[in-house]
N, C-alpha and C positions, 0 to 999 in steps of 0.2 A: 267210289266210296261206299263202304258197307255200313250204312247207318240205320238205326232203328229209333223210331219216335217212342218216347216214354212219357207217360202222363200220370198224374195222381189218380187214385181210385176214388170216384165220387161216393158219397154216402155220409161223410162227416163234414164238419165245418172247418177242418184243419186249414184249408186254403183261404179262409176268411180272415186270417191274421193280418192282412194288408189294409183292412177297412179302418176307417177313423170314426169317431163319435158323430161327425157331421154327416156321414154317409147313411143313406136310407137302409142299406143292407148291413150296417155295422153289427158285429158280434164281438162281445168282450171275451177275454181269454177264459174265464170260467165257463161260459157257454160253449166255447170251442172244445175245451177239455171234456166237458160233460157229453158233448155230442160224440166224441171218440169212444168214451166209456159206454154210452147207450148203444152205439152201433155194435160194439163187441158183444154186449150182453143180449142183443136181440137177433143176431144173425148166426146161423148154424156154424159157419166156418169162422166166426169171430173176425179177427183181423189177420188171419193167415193169408199171406200173399198180398196184403194191403200196402199201398204206397201212400203214406201221409205226406202232404206238401206243407212246408213251413217256409216263410220268407225270412231271410237274414236281415234284410233292410226293410223298414217300413217308414211311412210318413212320420215326421216329427210330432204331428198332432196326435198320433197314437202312442200314448205313454204306457198303456196296458199291453206290453209286448208278450206275445205268446211264447217266444223262445225262452223267456224267463221261467216258463212252466216245464221246460224240457227235462230237468232233473226229476220233477214229480211224475211226469209222463213216463220216463224211462224206468223209474222205480216201480210204477204200477204195471208196466208191460213185463218187466222181469218177474214180478210177483205172479203174473198170470202165465208165466213160462213162455213168453214170446222171446225170440232172439232176433235182434236186428241183423239184417244182411245187406250187403252191397247190391245195387241194382243188377250188376252183371251176374251175380250168384242167383238172384231171384229169377232171372230169365232162363236159367239152365233147365 
């Protein structure tokens, strides 16, 4: 098998969308979105080549679902001239 491990790029809180308000490390969706924006604005390469991780399913206790912010995030990324690509394209 010719497999390659792919992981998200650390530096934003995009992966924290699984946390619930009861968790010590809880991050609400506004914080997650702002962390992505802050990262882009403070790093020379911005989000070029960045892999954001978002979870489709989260605990029912998390009613503030980050995937509801996806249209807003995509609109912002498009405004900043980013183009989403599939992972296999990113690795070429």
